[in-house]
C-alpha positions as CSV (number, residue, x, y, z in Angstrom):
1,V,-47.1,11.3,29.3
2,S,-44.7,8.4,29.2
3,H,-45.0,5.7,31.7
4,Q,-42.0,3.7,30.7
5,H,-40.3,4.3,34.0
6,L,-43.2,2.5,35.8
7,F,-43.2,-0.5,33.6
8,F,-39.6,-1.0,32.8
9,Y,-38.4,-2.8,35.9
10,P,-41.5,-5.1,36.2
11,L,-41.2,-6.1,32.6
12,M,-37.4,-6.8,33.1
13,A,-38.5,-9.2,35.9
14,L,-40.3,-11.2,33.2
15,G,-37.5,-10.6,30.6
16,R,-35.9,-14.0,31.2
17,W,-39.0,-15.8,30.0
18,N,-38.8,-13.9,26.8
19,L,-35.2,-15.0,26.3
20,Y,-36.2,-18.6,26.8
21,A,-39.0,-18.3,24.2
22,Q,-36.9,-16.5,21.8
23,G,-34.0,-19.0,22.1
24,L,-36.4,-22.0,21.6
25,I,-38.1,-20.4,18.7
26,Y,-34.8,-19.8,17.0
27,L,-33.5,-23.2,17.7
28,L,-36.6,-24.9,16.5
29,T,-37.3,-22.8,13.3
30,Q,-33.8,-22.0,12.2
31,P,-32.0,-25.4,12.2
32,D,-29.9,-24.4,9.1
33,K,-28.4,-21.3,10.8
34,T,-27.7,-22.9,14.2
35,H,-24.4,-24.6,15.0
36,F,-24.4,-27.2,17.7
37,R,-28.3,-27.2,17.7
38,K,-28.7,-30.6,19.5
39,T,-26.0,-29.7,22.1
40,E,-27.9,-26.4,22.7
41,L,-31.3,-28.0,23.0
42,A,-29.7,-30.7,25.3
43,G,-28.3,-27.9,27.6
44,I,-31.7,-26.1,27.7
45,A,-33.4,-29.4,28.7
46,V,-30.9,-30.0,31.5
47,Y,-31.4,-26.4,32.7
48,F,-35.2,-26.7,32.7
49,G,-34.9,-30.2,34.4
50,W,-32.7,-28.6,37.1
51,V,-35.1,-25.7,37.6
52,L,-38.0,-28.0,37.8
53,G,-36.4,-30.5,40.0
54,T,-35.4,-27.6,42.4
55,A,-38.9,-26.1,42.2
56,L,-40.6,-29.3,43.0
57,S,-38.4,-30.0,46.0
58,M,-40.2,-27.2,47.8
59,P,-42.7,-28.2,50.4
60,S,-45.7,-26.6,48.6
61,W,-46.9,-25.5,45.2
62,A,-47.0,-21.8,46.4
63,E,-43.4,-22.0,47.4
64,S,-42.4,-23.7,44.2
65,V,-44.1,-21.0,42.1
66,G,-42.8,-18.2,44.4
67,W,-39.2,-19.5,44.2
68,V,-39.3,-19.6,40.4
69,M,-40.9,-16.2,40.0
70,L,-38.6,-14.6,42.6
71,S,-35.4,-16.1,41.2
72,H,-36.3,-14.9,37.8
73,A,-37.3,-11.4,39.1
74,V,-33.9,-11.2,40.9
75,A,-32.2,-12.3,37.6
76,G,-34.2,-9.5,36.0
77,I,-31.9,-7.0,37.6
78,L,-29.0,-8.5,35.6
79,H,-31.4,-8.4,32.5
80,V,-31.7,-4.5,33.0
81,Q,-27.8,-4.5,32.5
82,I,-28.0,-6.6,29.4
83,V,-30.8,-4.4,27.9
84,L,-28.9,-1.2,28.6
85,S,-25.7,-2.4,27.1
86,H,-27.1,-4.0,24.0
87,W,-30.5,-2.8,23.0
88,S,-29.5,0.9,22.6
89,M,-26.9,0.0,20.0
90,H,-26.7,-1.1,16.4
91,T,-27.4,-4.9,15.9
92,Y,-25.2,-7.4,14.1
93,E,-26.7,-8.3,10.7
94,G,-24.9,-11.6,10.2
95,R,-22.7,-10.6,7.2
96,A,-19.1,-11.7,6.8
97,Y,-16.3,-9.6,8.2
98,N,-15.0,-8.6,4.7
99,G,-14.0,-4.9,5.0
100,A,-12.3,-2.4,7.3
101,D,-15.7,-1.0,8.4
102,D,-17.1,-4.4,9.6
103,E,-14.0,-6.1,11.2
104,W,-14.9,-8.2,14.4
105,Y,-13.5,-5.6,16.8
106,V,-15.4,-2.7,15.1
107,T,-18.6,-4.7,15.0
108,T,-18.1,-5.4,18.7
109,M,-17.7,-1.6,19.4
110,R,-20.7,-0.8,17.5
111,T,-23.1,-3.3,19.0
112,T,-22.4,-2.9,22.7
113,M,-21.6,0.0,25.2
114,N,-20.3,0.3,28.6
115,V,-22.5,1.6,31.4
116,A,-20.9,4.0,33.8
117,T,-21.4,2.7,37.5
118,P,-19.7,3.5,40.8
119,P,-17.2,1.1,42.0
120,W,-19.3,0.0,44.9
121,L,-21.9,-1.3,42.6
122,D,-19.5,-3.7,40.8
123,W,-20.8,-6.7,42.6
124,V,-24.3,-6.0,41.3
125,H,-23.3,-5.7,37.7
126,I,-20.6,-8.6,38.0
127,G,-18.4,-6.8,35.5
128,L,-21.0,-6.7,32.7
129,Q,-21.2,-2.9,32.8
130,F,-17.9,-3.1,30.9
131,Q,-19.7,-4.7,27.9
132,I,-17.0,-3.7,25.3
133,E,-14.2,-5.2,27.2
134,H,-16.4,-8.2,28.0
135,H,-16.9,-8.9,24.3
136,L,-13.4,-8.2,23.2
137,F,-11.7,-10.2,26.1
138,P,-14.3,-12.7,27.4
139,R,-11.8,-14.5,29.7
140,L,-10.5,-11.4,31.4
141,P,-11.2,-11.6,35.1
142,R,-13.7,-9.2,36.6
143,H,-11.3,-7.7,39.1
144,N,-9.1,-6.6,36.2
145,L,-11.8,-4.6,34.4
146,R,-11.7,-1.3,36.4
């Protein structure tokens, strides 16, 4: 009997920690494949400094840990959206766009998918349920997606 439905959301609450680890591993072990590596590392350092500073401004250690864990668990809801839109699709293999079957827009359509949601849930998904449009037109305002 599958128990995935019991473990999926609790694991997604921790999903952001995995993204941090995978991002740092990639930046530190693949320097020849990373553009603007130092800029990305600096951005990560600023982000972690901000999170640490905010956490340490809490009155107690328990509140600090609680705030970090709760904020990441709430962000885990958005992580569910990203998992649904990306992990079920083909992945990009890093080859050049050199044929009609691997043009940029075709690759975008193959590697992401939209998730059907009712309009009243748009505020939860912040427009990311329209992943194809988000990747094709990243600057398109959310209110123009539906």
